[in-house]
C-alpha positions in Angstrom: 23.0 -18.9 38.0 24.5 -20.6 35.1 28.3 -20.9 35.0 30.4 -19.6 31.9 32.7 -22.0 30.0 35.8 -19.7 30.1 38.9 -20.5 28.5 40.6 -22.2 31.9 38.0 -24.7 32.4 38.9 -26.0 28.8 42.0 -27.0 29.6 40.9 -28.7 33.2 38.6 -30.6 31.2 39.4 -34.4 31.0 38.4 -34.0 27.6 40.6 -31.7 25.2 38.6 -29.3 23.5 39.8 -26.8 20.6 40.2 -23.4 21.5 37.5 -22.0 18.8 34.8 -24.4 20.6 35.9 -22.8 24.0 35.2 -19.4 22.4 31.7 -20.1 21.1 30.8 -22.0 24.6 27.5 -20.6 26.2 25.8 -21.4 29.4 26.7 -24.2 31.2 25.0 -25.6 34.4 26.5 -27.1 37.5 25.9 -30.8 38.3 23.5 -31.9 40.8 21.9 -28.0 41.6 18.8 -27.3 41.3 18.4 -23.3 40.1 15.5 -21.3 41.2 14.6 -18.3 39.1 11.7 -15.7 38.6 10.7 -15.3 35.1 8.0 -12.3 33.7 7.0 -11.3 30.5 5.3 -8.4 30.0 3.4 -6.4 26.7 2.1 -3.3 26.2 1.0 -1.2 23.1 0.8 2.2 22.7 1.2 5.1 20.0 5.0 5.4 20.4 4.9 8.1 23.0 6.8 5.8 25.6 4.2 6.5 28.4 3.3 3.3 30.1 -0.1 4.9 31.8 -1.4 5.5 28.6 -0.6 2.1 27.1 -2.6 -1.4 27.1 -1.5 -5.0 27.6 -0.4 -7.5 30.3 2.3 -9.2 32.2 3.0 -12.9 32.7 4.9 -13.8 35.7 6.1 -17.3 37.3 8.6 -18.8 39.2 11.0 -21.4 37.5 13.1 -24.1 38.2 15.7 -25.1 36.1 18.1 -28.5 36.7 20.7 -30.3 34.5 19.5 -33.6 33.7 22.5 -35.0 31.7 25.7 -33.8 30.5 27.4 -35.8 27.5 30.7 -37.4 29.0 32.5 -37.1 26.0 31.9 -33.2 25.9 30.9 -30.7 28.5 29.3 -28.6 26.3 26.4 -31.2 25.2 23.8 -30.7 27.8 20.2 -31.4 28.7 18.3 -29.3 30.8 14.8 -29.3 31.9 12.8 -26.0 32.4 9.5 -26.1 34.9 7.1 -23.1 35.0 5.5 -22.8 38.5 3.0 -20.5 40.3 2.3 -18.6 36.9 0.3 -15.2 37.3 -1.1 -12.9 35.0 -1.7 -9.1 35.7 -1.9 -5.7 34.3 0.9 -3.6 32.9 -0.9 -0.2 33.3 -1.2 -0.2 37.4 -3.5 2.7 37.3 -6.3 0.6 36.0 -7.2 -0.4 39.5 -10.9 -1.6 39.8 -11.2 -1.6 35.9 -8.8 -4.3 35.8 -10.1 -7.4 33.9 -7.9 -9.6 36.0 -9.4 -8.4 39.5 -10.9 -11.2 41.5 -9.8 -13.7 38.8 -7.2 -16.7 40.2 -4.8 -18.0 37.4 -6.8 -20.9 36.7 -9.8 -18.9 35.6 -7.8 -16.7 33.7 -5.4 -19.1 32.0 -8.1 -21.8 32.1 -7.5 -25.1 33.8 -6.1 -27.0 30.7 -4.2 -24.6 29.8 -2.4 -23.8 32.9 -1.8 -27.6 33.6 0.3 -27.4 30.5 1.8 -24.1 30.7 3.7 -25.9 34.0 4.7 -29.2 32.3 8.0 -29.3 32.2 10.0 -28.7 28.7 13.7 -30.6 27.8 16.1 -28.4 26.2 19.4 -30.0 24.5 22.0 -27.3 24.2 25.4 -27.7 22.2 28.0 -25.3 22.8 25.1 -22.9 24.1 22.9 -23.2 21.1 19.6 -25.1 20.9 19.9 -28.4 19.2 16.3 -29.8 20.2 13.6 -28.2 21.9 11.4 -31.4 23.5 7.5 -30.9 24.9 4.5 -33.0 25.3 2.3 -33.6 22.2 -1.0 -32.1 21.6 -0.7 -29.0 23.8 -2.1 -25.9 22.9 0.1 -24.0 20.4 -0.1 -20.9 22.1 0.7 -22.1 25.7 3.8 -24.1 24.1 4.8 -21.2 22.1 5.1 -19.4 26.0 7.4 -22.3 27.0 9.5 -21.5 23.6 9.9 -18.0 24.7 11.0 -18.8 28.2 13.7 -21.3 26.8 14.8 -19.3 23.8 16.4 -17.2 26.4 18.8 -20.2 27.5 20.7 -19.8 24.0 23.8 -17.5 24.1 27.6 -17.4 23.2 30.0 -15.8 25.0 32.5 -14.3 22.5 31.8 -11.2 20.3 30.6 -12.3 16.6 27.9 -12.6 14.0 25.8 -15.8 13.4 22.9 -17.6 12.5 20.4 -19.0 15.6 16.8 -20.5 15.3 14.9 -19.9 18.4 11.2 -19.0 18.7 11.8 -16.0 16.5 12.7 -18.1 13.1 16.0 -18.6 11.8 17.9 -15.2 12.4 21.0 -13.1 12.2 22.4 -12.4 15.7 25.2 -10.2 16.8 26.8 -10.6 20.1 28.8 -8.2 22.0 31.0 -9.7 24.8 31.9 -7.4 27.6 33.5 -8.3 31.3 30.0 -7.9 33.0 27.7 -8.8 30.3 27.2 -10.0 26.9 24.7 -8.4 25.0 22.7 -10.2 21.9 21.4 -7.8 18.9 18.8 -10.1 16.8 18.2 -8.5 12.9 14.3 -9.2 13.2 14.5 -8.2 9.6 16.2 -11.7 8.6 14.2 -13.9 10.6 12.9 -16.6 8.4 9.5 -17.9 9.6 6.4 -18.9 8.4 3.7 -15.9 8.6 1.4 -14.5 6.8 1.4 -10.9 5.3 1.4 -8.3 2.7 1.8 -4.8 2.0 1.1 -1.9 -0.2 4.1 -1.6 -2.6 3.9 2.2 -3.3 5.6 4.0 -0.6 3.3 6.9 -0.7 0.5 4.6 0.4 2.6 2.1 2.1 3.5 1.7 5.8 6.8 1.9 7.5 7.5 -0.6 10.4 10.5 -1.7 12.1 11.6 -3.8 14.7 14.4 -4.1 17.1 15.4 -7.0 19.6 17.9 -6.9 22.3 18.7 -9.4 25.1 21.3 -8.5 27.6 23.1 -11.4 30.1 24.4 -10.0 33.1 27.3 -11.7 34.5 29.0 -11.9 38.1 31.9 -14.1 39.2 31.6 -15.9 36.1 27.7 -16.5 36.2 25.3 -15.2 34.4 22.6 -14.0 37.3 19.8 -12.1 34.9 18.8 -11.9 31.6 16.8 -8.6 30.0 15.3 -9.1 26.8 13.2 -6.4 25.0 12.0 -6.2 21.7 9.9 -3.4 19.8 7.8 -3.2 16.7 6.8 0.0 15.1 4.6 1.2 12.2 3.9 4.5 10.6 1.7 5.5 8.0 3.5 7.2 5.4 1.3 9.7 4.2 -0.7 10.1 7.8 2.0 9.6 10.4 -0.6 10.5 13.1 -1.3 6.5 12.3 1.1 5.2 14.3 1.6 2.8 17.3 4.4 0.4 19.3 4.5 -2.7 20.2 6.6 -3.4 23.5 7.4 -6.8 24.6 10.0 -7.4 27.5 11.3 -10.6 29.4 13.1 -10.9 32.4 14.4 -14.1 34.0 16.7 -13.5 37.4 18.3 -15.9 39.7 17.0 -16.2 43.3 18.9 -19.4 44.8 20.3 -22.5 44.3 20.0 -25.5 45.9 20.7 -29.4 46.0 19.2 -31.0 43.2 18.7 -34.4 41.2 21.7 -36.3 40.2 23.1 -36.7 36.7 21.5 -39.3 34.4 24.4 -41.7 33.1 24.5 -42.3 29.7 26.0 -41.5 26.4 22.6 -41.0 24.3 20.8 -38.1 24.9 17.7 -40.2 23.3 17.7 -42.8 26.0 17.9 -40.2 28.5 14.8 -38.5 27.3 12.9 -41.7 27.0 14.0 -42.5 30.6 12.8 -39.0 31.9 9.5 -39.3 30.1 8.5 -41.5 26.8 5.9 -39.1 25.8 8.4 -36.5 25.4 8.5 -35.2 21.5 11.2 -33.3 19.9 9.4 -30.0 18.4 10.7 -27.0 16.4 11.7 -24.2 18.8 10.6 -21.6 16.3 7.3 -20.2 17.1 4.1 -22.4 15.6 0.9 -20.0 14.3 -2.4 -20.3 16.1 -5.8 -18.3 15.6 -7.9 -17.7 18.4 -11.6 -18.6 18.4 -13.9 -15.7 17.7 -16.8 -16.5 20.0 -20.0 -14.6 19.5 -18.7 -13.2 16.5 -21.5 -12.5 13.6 -21.8 -14.6 10.8 -20.5 -13.0 7.3 -24.1 -12.7 6.1 -25.1 -10.9 9.5 -22.3 -8.4 9.0 -23.1 -7.8 5.5 -26.9 -7.2 6.7 -25.6 -4.9 9.1 -23.6 -2.6 6.9 -25.3 -2.5 3.6 -27.4 0.4 4.6 -24.2 2.4 4.7 -23.1 1.4 1.0 -26.1 2.1 -0.8 -25.3 5.0 -3.4 -26.5 8.0 -1.7 -24.0 7.0 1.0 -21.0 6.4 -1.1 -19.7 10.3 -0.1 -19.5 9.5 3.4 -16.7 8.2 5.6 -18.8 5.5 7.0 -18.9 3.9 3.8 -15.3 3.4 3.5 -15.0 2.5 7.2 -17.7 -0.2 6.7 -15.9 -1.2 3.5 -12.6 -2.0 5.6 -14.4 -3.9 7.9 -15.9 -6.2 5.8 -13.0 -7.0 3.5 -11.4 -8.3 6.9 -14.3 -10.4 7.4 -14.3 -11.6 3.9 -10.6 -12.8 4.1 -11.8 -15.6 6.3 -14.8 -16.4 4.6 -15.7 -19.4 1.9 -16.1 -19.3 -1.6 -19.8 -20.6 -0.7 -20.5 -17.9 1.9 -19.5 -15.1 -0.5 -21.5 -16.4 -3.4 -24.7 -16.7 -1.4 -24.5 -13.1 -0.6 -23.8 -12.0 -4.2 -26.7 -13.9 -5.7 -29.0 -12.8 -2.9 -28.1 -8.8 -3.2 -30.1 -6.3 -5.3 -28.7 -4.3 -8.2 -28.2 -0.9 -5.9 -25.8 -2.6 -3.6 -24.3 -5.1 -5.5 -21.5 -3.1 -7.2 -20.1 -2.0 -3.7 -20.4 -5.5 -2.6 -18.4 -6.6 -5.9 -15.6 -4.0 -5.0 -15.3 -5.4 -1.4 -15.2 -9.1 -2.6 -12.8 -8.2 -5.1 -10.6 -6.1 -2.6 -10.3 -9.2 -0.3 -7.9 -10.8 -2.6 -8.2 -14.1 -1.1 -8.6 -17.7 -3.4 -12.2 -17.9 -2.4 -13.3 -14.3 -3.0 -11.7 -14.7 -6.6 -13.6 -18.0 -7.0 -16.7 -16.8 -5.9 -16.7 -13.3 -8.0 -15.5 -15.5 -11.3 -18.5 -17.9 -10.5 -20.9 -15.0 -10.2 -19.7 -12.7 -13.3 -20.9 -13.8 -17.0 -18.6 -12.0 -19.3 -20.6 -13.3 -22.0 -23.6 -11.6 -21.1 -23.7 -7.4 -21.7 -26.7 -7.3 -19.1 -24.0 -6.7 -15.8 -21.6 -4.6 -17.6 -21.4 -2.5 -14.5 -20.7 -5.2 -12.4 -17.8 -6.7 -14.6 -16.4 -3.1 -14.9 -16.4 -2.6 -10.6 -14.6 -5.6 -10.7 -11.6 -5.4 -13.1 -11.1 -1.9 -11.9 -10.8 -3.3 -8.1 -8.6 -5.7 -10.1 -6.4 -2.9 -11.3 -6.4 -1.0 -7.8 -5.4 -4.5 -5.7 -3.2 -3.8 -3.3 -1.4 -7.4 -3.4 -2.2 -8.8 -6.6 -1.1 -12.7 -7.3 -0.4 -14.7 -10.4 -3.6 -16.4 -9.9 -5.6 -13.3 -10.6 -3.5 -12.1 -13.4 -3.8 -15.7 -15.2 -7.8 -15.4 -14.6 -7.8 -12.5 -16.3 -5.8 -13.4 -19.1 -8.0 -16.8 -19.6 -11.1 -14.1 -19.7 -9.4 -12.6 -22.1 -9.1 -15.2 -24.4 -12.8 -16.3 -24.2 -15.7 -14.2 -25.6 -17.6 -10.9 -24.3 -20.9 -9.7 -24.2 -19.4 -6.0 -24.7 -16.1 -5.0 -26.2 -15.6 -2.4 -23.7 -15.2 -5.0 -21.3 -13.1 -6.9 -22.9 -10.9 -3.8 -23.7 -11.0 -3.2 -20.1 -9.6 -6.5 -19.1 -6.5 -5.8 -21.2 -6.0 -2.6 -19.7 -6.4 -4.1 -16.4 -3.9 -6.7 -17.3 -1.3 -4.3 -17.8 -1.9 -2.8 -14.6 -1.6 -6.1 -13.0 1.9 -6.8 -15.1 3.5 -3.5 -13.5 2.3 -4.3 -9.8 3.6 -8.2 -9.7 7.1 -6.7 -11.8 7.6 -4.1 -8.8 7.4 -7.0 -6.5 10.0 -8.9 -8.4 7.4 -11.1 -10.2 8.6 -10.5 -13.8 9.7 -13.9 -14.3 6.1 -15.6 -13.4 4.7 -17.4 -16.1 1.4 -15.5 -16.0 3.3 -12.4 -16.5 5.5 -13.3 -19.3 2.3 -14.3 -21.0 0.9 -11.2 -20.5 3.6 -9.3 -21.8 3.6 -11.7 -25.1 -0.2 -10.4 -25.6 0.4 -7.1 -25.2 3.7 -6.7 -27.0 2.3 -9.1 -29.7 -0.9 -7.4 -29.9 0.5 -4.1 -31.2 3.0 -5.8 -33.3 0.5 -8.0 -35.6 -3.0 -5.8 -34.8 -5.0 -4.6 -37.7 -7.7 -2.9 -36.2 -7.5 0.4 -34.6 -9.6 -0.6 -31.8 -7.3 -3.1 -30.8 -4.4 -0.9 -31.2 -5.7 1.6 -28.7 -6.5 -1.1 -26.5 -2.9 -2.8 -26.5 -1.7 0.9 -26.2 -3.5 1.4 -23.1 -2.5 -2.0 -21.1 1.1 -0.9 -22.2 0.2 2.5 -20.6 -0.4 0.7 -17.5 2.2 -2.0 -17.8 5.0 0.6 -18.6 7.4 -2.1 -20.3 10.9 -1.1 -21.4 10.6 -3.5 -24.3 7.5 -1.9 -25.8 9.4 1.4 -26.3 10.4 0.9 -30.0 6.8 0.1 -30.7 5.5 3.2 -28.8 7.9 5.6 -30.8 6.7 3.8 -34.2 3.2 4.4 -33.1 4.0 8.4 -31.8 5.0 9.0 -35.8 1.8 7.7 -37.3 -1.4 9.5 -37.5 -4.6 9.7 -35.6 -5.3 9.1 -32.3 -2.8 6.2 -32.0 -0.1 9.0 -32.2 -1.2 10.8 -29.1 -2.1 7.7 -27.3 1.6 6.6 -27.9 3.3 10.0 -26.9 1.2 10.2 -23.5 2.4 6.8 -22.8 5.6 7.4 -23.2 5.1 10.6 -21.0 4.6 7.9 -18.0 8.1 6.2 -18.3 10.7 6.9 -15.6 13.6 9.2 -16.8 16.2 7.0 -17.7 13.9 5.5 -20.1 13.9 8.6 -22.0 17.2 8.3 -24.1 18.4 10.3 -26.5 16.9 7.6 -29.3 13.5 8.3 -28.0 14.3 12.1 -27.4 15.4 12.1 -31.1 12.0 10.8 -32.5 10.2 13.1 -30.2 12.2 16.3 -31.6 11.4 15.0 -34.9 7.4 15.1 -34.0 7.5 18.4 -32.2 9.5 20.4 -35.1 7.7 18.1 -37.8 10.7 17.1 -39.4 9.0 14.3 -41.4 5.2 15.2 -41.6 2.6 17.2 -39.9 1.0 16.4 -36.5 -1.7 17.4 -34.5 -1.0 20.1 -31.5 -1.9 17.6 -29.0 0.7 15.4 -30.3 3.3 18.1 -30.6 2.8 19.6 -27.0 3.2 16.3 -25.4 6.6 15.5 -27.0 7.8 18.5 -26.0 6.7 17.9 -22.5 8.6 15.1 -22.5 11.5 16.4 -23.5 11.8 19.1 -21.0 10.9 17.0 -18.1 13.7 14.7 -18.9 17.1 16.1 -18.5 16.6 18.1 -21.8 19.8 19.1 -23.7 21.2 22.7 -24.1 20.1 22.5 -27.8 17.1 20.7 -27.5 15.9 23.7 -24.7 16.9 26.3 -27.5 15.3 25.0 -30.4 12.0 24.6 -28.4 12.1 28.4 -27.6 13.2 29.1 -30.8 9.8 27.8 -32.0 7.9 29.6 -30.0 6.3 32.5 -32.4 6.4 30.0 -35.4 3.7 28.1 -34.1 -0.4 28.3 -34.6 -1.4 31.3 -32.1 -2.9 28.9 -29.3 0.4 26.5 -29.5 2.5 29.5 -29.0 0.8 30.8 -26.0 0.8 27.0 -24.3 4.4 26.2 -25.0 5.2 29.9 -23.5 3.1 29.0 -20.3 4.8 25.5 -19.9 8.4 27.4 -20.0 7.4 29.6 -17.4 5.6 27.2 -15.5 9.2 25.2 -15.6 10.6 28.4 -14.2 8.3 29.3 -11.4 8.0 25.8 -10.2 11.6 25.0 -10.2 11.5 21.9 -11.9 15.0 20.0 -12.8 15.0 21.5 -16.3 14.7 25.1 -14.6 18.6 25.5 -14.8 19.1 24.7 -18.5 16.4 26.9 -19.3 17.5 29.9 -17.6 20.9 29.3 -19.1 19.4 29.1 -22.8 17.5 32.1 -22.0 20.7 33.9 -21.5 20.8 34.1 -25.3 18.9 37.3 -26.5 17.7 35.3 -29.9 15.9 32.8 -27.6 14.6 35.3 -25.0 13.1 38.5 -26.8 9.7 40.5 -26.1 8.7 39.5 -29.4 8.8 35.6 -28.5 7.4 36.2 -24.9 4.6 38.6 -25.7 2.6 36.1 -27.7 -1.1 36.6 -26.5 -3.6 33.4 -26.3 -5.9 31.7 -23.8 -4.2 28.3 -23.5 -2.2 28.0 -20.0 -0.3 25.5 -17.8 0.4 25.7 -14.4 1.8 24.0 -11.2 0.9 24.4 -7.8 1.0 23.1 -4.4 -2.1 21.3 -2.8 -0.3 20.6 0.6 3.9 20.8 1.6 5.5 19.5 4.5 9.0 18.4 5.5 8.6 15.0 4.8 5.7 15.1 1.9 4.2 17.4 -0.8 1.0 17.3 -2.8 0.9 18.9 -6.4 -1.5 19.6 -8.7 -1.0 20.8 -12.5 -3.4 22.0 -14.7 -2.7 22.6 -18.6 -5.1 23.9 -21.1 -5.0 23.8 -24.9 -7.4 25.9 -27.2 -7.6 25.6 -31.1 -7.2 29.0 -32.8 -11.1 29.1 -32.8 -11.4 29.3 -29.3 -12.4 25.5 -28.7 -11.2 23.6 -26.2 -8.8 21.2 -27.4 -7.1 19.7 -24.3 -7.7 20.2 -20.3 -5.5 18.1 -18.4 -5.7 18.0 -14.6 -2.9 15.9 -12.4 -2.6 15.4 -8.8 0.7 14.0 -7.4 1.6 13.0 -3.9 5.4 13.0 -3.0 7.1 11.2 0.0 10.7 11.4 -0.3 11.9 10.1 -3.4 8.5 8.0 -3.7 5.8 9.2 -5.9 2.3 8.4 -6.6 0.1 9.9 -9.7 -3.0 9.8 -7.5 -5.2 11.6 -10.2 -5.2 12.6 -13.8 -8.4 13.5 -15.7 -7.9 14.6 -19.5 -10.9 15.8 -21.4 -10.5 16.3 -25.3 -12.4 17.8 -27.9 -11.6 17.8 -31.6 -13.1 19.0 -35.3 -15.9 21.3 -33.9 -14.6 24.2 -35.6 -17.6 23.4 -38.6 -20.2 24.5 -35.7 -18.8 27.9 -35.6 -18.0 28.4 -39.2 -14.3 28.6 -37.9 -10.6 27.4 -39.8 -9.4 24.3 -38.3 -5.3 24.5 -37.2 -2.8 23.3 -39.3 -2.4 19.5 -39.2 -6.2 19.3 -37.9 -8.4 19.6 -41.2 -9.7 16.3 -41.5 -10.6 15.6 -37.7 -13.8 13.7 -37.2 -16.0 15.4 -34.3 -15.1 14.0 -31.0 -14.9 14.4 -27.5 -14.0 12.7 -24.6 -12.5 12.2 -21.4 -9.5 9.5 -20.0 -8.5 9.2 -16.3 -5.6 7.7 -14.4 -6.4 7.0 -10.9 -3.4 5.8 -8.1 -1.6 5.0 -11.2 -3.8 3.1 -13.1 -5.0 4.1 -16.4 -8.8 3.6 -16.8 -10.4 3.2 -20.1 -11.4 6.2 -21.5 -14.9 7.7 -21.9 -16.6 9.1 -24.9 -19.0 11.9 -25.0 -19.5 11.8 -28.7 -18.1 10.4 -31.6 -19.0 11.9 -35.0 -20.9 14.6 -36.3 -24.3 12.9 -36.3 -23.5 11.7 -32.6 -22.8 15.1 -31.5 -25.9 16.5 -32.5 -28.0 13.9 -31.1 -26.6 14.4 -27.8 -26.7 18.3 -28.1 -30.7 18.0 -28.8 -31.2 15.2 -25.9 -28.6 15.9 -23.4 -29.9 15.2 -20.2 -27.5 17.9 -18.1 -26.3 14.8 -16.0 -22.2 14.8 -16.2 -20.6 11.5 -17.2 -19.1 9.5 -14.5 -15.4 8.3 -15.1 -15.2 6.2 -11.7 -17.4 5.6 -8.9 -16.9 2.8 -6.3 -15.0 2.0 -3.4 -10.9 1.7 -3.2 -8.7 -0.5 -1.1 -6.0 2.3 -1.1 -3.7 1.0 1.7 -3.5 -2.7 2.9 -0.6 -3.7 5.2 -0.9 -6.8 7.3 1.7 -7.9 9.7 1.8 -11.2 12.1 4.9 -10.9 14.4 6.0 -14.0 16.4 7.1 -12.0 19.5 10.0 -13.9 21.2 8.2 -13.8 24.4 5.7 -16.4 22.8 3.3 -13.9 22.3 1.5 -13.2 18.8 1.2 -10.4 17.7 -0.2 -8.5 14.7 -0.5 -5.2 13.0 -2.7 -4.1 10.3 -3.3 -1.0 8.5 -6.0 -0.3 6.4 -7.1 2.5 4.1 -10.3 2.5 1.7 -11.6 5.3 -0.4 -15.2 6.0 -1.4 -14.5 7.9 -4.7 -17.0 9.3 -7.5 -14.8 11.1 -10.5 -17.2 12.4 -13.1 -16.5 15.2 -16.0 -18.6 17.0 -18.6 -18.1 19.5 -21.6 -21.0 21.8 -22.5 -21.1 23.8 -25.5 -23.1 26.6 -26.6 -23.6 27.8 -30.0 -26.0 30.3 -28.7 -23.8 32.5 -26.8 -20.1 31.2 -28.3 -19.2 29.5 -25.2 -17.9 26.4 -23.8 -17.3 25.1 -20.4 -15.6 21.8 -19.1 -16.1 20.5 -15.5 -14.2 17.7 -13.6 -15.6 17.0 -10.2 -14.3 14.8 -7.5 -15.9 13.4 -4.5 -13.9 11.2 -2.1 -14.6 9.8 1.5 -11.2 8.6 3.3 -11.2 6.0 6.2 -7.9 4.8 7.4 -7.6 2.3 10.1 -4.5 1.0 11.7 -4.8 -1.7 14.6 -2.1 -3.5 16.4 -3.2 -7.0 18.7 -1.2 -8.9 21.3 -2.9 -12.5 21.9 -2.0 -15.3 24.1 -5.1 -17.3 23.3 -6.6 -16.5 27.0 -6.0 -12.8 27.3 -6.1 -10.0 24.1 -4.9 -6.4 24.6 -5.3 -4.3 21.0 -5.0 -0.6 20.1 -6.8 0.7 17.2 -5.8 4.4 15.7 -7.9 5.9 12.8 -8.7 8.6 10.9 -11.6 9.9 8.4 -12.7 12.6 6.2 -14.8 13.7 3.0 -13.9 16.2 0.8 -14.5 17.5 -2.9 -12.4 19.2 -5.7 -14.2 20.9 -8.7 -12.5 22.3 -11.5 -14.6 24.4 -14.1 -13.1 26.1 -17.3 -15.3 28.6 -19.3 -14.5 30.1 -22.6 -16.0 32.8 -24.7 -15.0 32.6 -28.1 -16.9 35.5 -29.5 -13.8 37.7 -29.9 -10.5 37.3 -29.7 -8.3 37.0 -27.3 -11.5 34.5 -26.0 -12.2 35.3 -22.4 -11.6 32.6 -20.2 -12.2 31.8 -16.6 -10.6 28.7 -14.8 -11.7 27.8 -11.3 -10.7 25.2 -9.0 -12.3 25.0 -5.4 -11.6 22.4 -2.6 -14.6 21.8 -0.2 -13.8 22.4 3.4 -12.5 19.2 5.2 -13.9 17.7 8.5 -11.0 15.2 9.6 -11.7 13.0 12.4 -9.5 10.9 14.5 -10.3 8.2 16.9 -8.5 5.9 19.4 -9.8 2.8 20.7 -7.9 0.5 23.6 -8.6 -2.4 25.0 -8.0 -5.7 27.1 -10.2 -8.8 27.0 -10.1 -12.3 28.7 -11.2 -15.2 26.6 -13.8 -15.9 29.3 -15.5 -12.7 27.8 -14.7 -9.8 30.3 -12.8 -6.7 29.2 -12.0 -3.1 29.3 -12.3 -0.4 26.4 -11.5 3.1 26.1 -12.3 5.1 23.5 -11.3 8.6 22.4 -12.3 11.0 19.7 -10.7 14.1 18.2 -12.6 16.4 15.3 -11.3 19.6 13.4 -12.1 21.3 10.3 -10.1 22.2 7.5 -11.3 25.6 5.6 -12.1 24.9 2.1 -9.6 26.9 -0.4 -9.1 28.3 -3.9 -6.2 27.4 -5.9 -4.4 29.7 -7.9 -4.2 29.1 -11.6 -2.8 30.7 -14.4 -5.3 32.2 -16.5 -6.1 35.3 -18.8 -8.9 37.9 -18.6 -9.7 36.6 -15.3 -12.3 39.2 -14.9 -14.2 36.7 -17.0 -14.9 35.0 -13.5 -17.0 37.7 -12.4 -19.9 37.4 -15.2 -22.7 36.0 -14.7 -24.3 34.3 -17.7 -27.9 34.5 -18.3 -30.0 31.7 -19.2 -30.4 30.4 -22.9 -33.3 30.5 -24.6 -35.1 26.7 -24.8 -34.1 26.9 -28.5 -30.6 27.4 -27.9 -28.3 24.3 -29.1 -26.5 23.3 -25.8 -26.1 20.4 -23.8 -24.1 18.1 -21.7 -22.1 15.4 -23.0 
């Protein structure tokens, strides 16, 4: 069909061409001939199983006329060709659709619309030099989607004969392509990830919550007797959610162009300038980019933002947040918010009541558009203390943002420099600034002006602050930001006294292993072994844990083991439990620990038989070849049997990536006076305090105080309501992936995956003087919805596939201690509720006229609840049923 200009033709040409040019020559048409071809492009969507009968999609086919209008007399490889589509038709890819076909009984003008069809069948001109597209000419003001279909056909005419790698500009963008030349064919492989083209899109940076997507494109030119007789192209885009592989799908796009016949055609137009030739053909032609252009299909009959909100707000009532329906509607509303204007959003915010308003704030903030940010900032008044709940929900939604930008960080920095009605909100702003700094740096945004300014705020605050409260605030911000340049400051505060020491060491605990250098471990060893000053047990045990989790040396492990037996009673037991957990769970330090244990001085009965109730235990929640979920629980008691620290962690692992899903730490101190007990060494002067701190999806939240000081303790014991304290409650956009794809056929495709979580984490500490008993409780309630969708749009017909999953579950940890005797009676329980797991599949095809086909499937299963093993002493305590206390007893929830 299209003559190949081979090496021999170069020497036969009246114009001498270099050997290099001949080797890169592409398609060349014969003079005065009309080439008649057939063309089809089809697309189908499936779940990656390759069964076309289970897919949705459509096929566009036509006849094509191609003629050579002009050839540069100074060089055969400079040509202007005309391409015209005729007899266009649209049909189903899935032939089993039968009577359900949306195209049945409709002719092309009704499917495509008359004006669109006329535009599609108007010819385009293609200027080729050495087989590569120099310019693409079409008529002005044609519908973008229709022009893209013609661009997709025209791009097939771009090729070269020799093997090699180069860059080409076609409908997919500026792409790296590799040619493989054979005797009977030429194969072009396009590296789709290299294509430079303006398209909206974003993804979740953490791989555990993220989506893996991949695209391939191969075009084959079939050759017979020096003629290209057919072109076959196939492009495949696939996606898969990393932690839930059932959320997956494929978009397969194919093109086929075949020569049917040739006949006499128009004579070549004389002239040396291509511009004059084009003007002579039709002065209306305009040079347009060959790259695909973006377009948005009009949504007919879609509800307004206000109408959508009214239809879903009942699902977002506080009592419904434990249901997956809440998370599903949250995700749907976010998608609508992303297309809404500031005024629309602000109007809904101002009209909503206080019960549902926090959930609306979650959604507006999670939309992450300029309009939604402007609306929420206009709505919230940080100088007032009357809307603290809404301000906090806004800030936490910022911290969990899937793809934050500099604009959001700049807005929070501006707010921090202003005035506040609540100091708690001021602290939360700075803590979330730290979280945004880390996320932006992970996306190569460390050099942004706002990030540099935020770093100076955090580090400068730690260097200059004189207030203890501000020091804690900046340390919490650094615990989120994890700035390497902040480590020297953390080491300074780690060796200080009081709460800042503990917070500094727990911040160091979050750094990756390559930041825990010998210099850092030197400081941590001083803290653990108390070489310079006496430290609290919580600080010492954290320092030891960091050392053991970050490539400890032989002497570091040996010195820690030798210290067991010389420590306070419960600290002895705790450190022994940590070492045993390392060995049982086979952590990286286990090899070094086993090596040290060969030394009988470190490994003997006296050292490993210490009694106590403190414990440390790590186990699996789920374990599979490609992923794992672990939990760890460590509990440290004071020598008098009162809880000192309870630390529950959940981690997710996929490959080499990990996510700190949650951490709930309950701490108490200075309570020995209540039972006339003696405090441990270094803790004689501690104020009475109990509180809770949480990390959620790698974001440190502002700690919650149960009580602070003896008078606060007594007042809350006498007036306690029995309700646990909420650490975090709301709706979180967990996964957020969006890709808009320009298929080389000219069609537009979208791949989106969103995951939403309705979550409620609460905690409590109960203390009974009557029964000399303490109890801590941590409760997680979550509802999860994940929606993955693919669509392919031609503006006149659209096909889509949606795969979704949802579940509700709960995880509860309860620790009860009776300290009326030693060793204490301890019961630790961690239970996971039964989990209903529902999966849905929706397939559809729809014409712009409104006619459509839809298919739905549902699958439901129940995963049984489970109890997780915990390292515990005196487990028979769990079978004891405690009688209710007399009304005069001092007990309560704080």
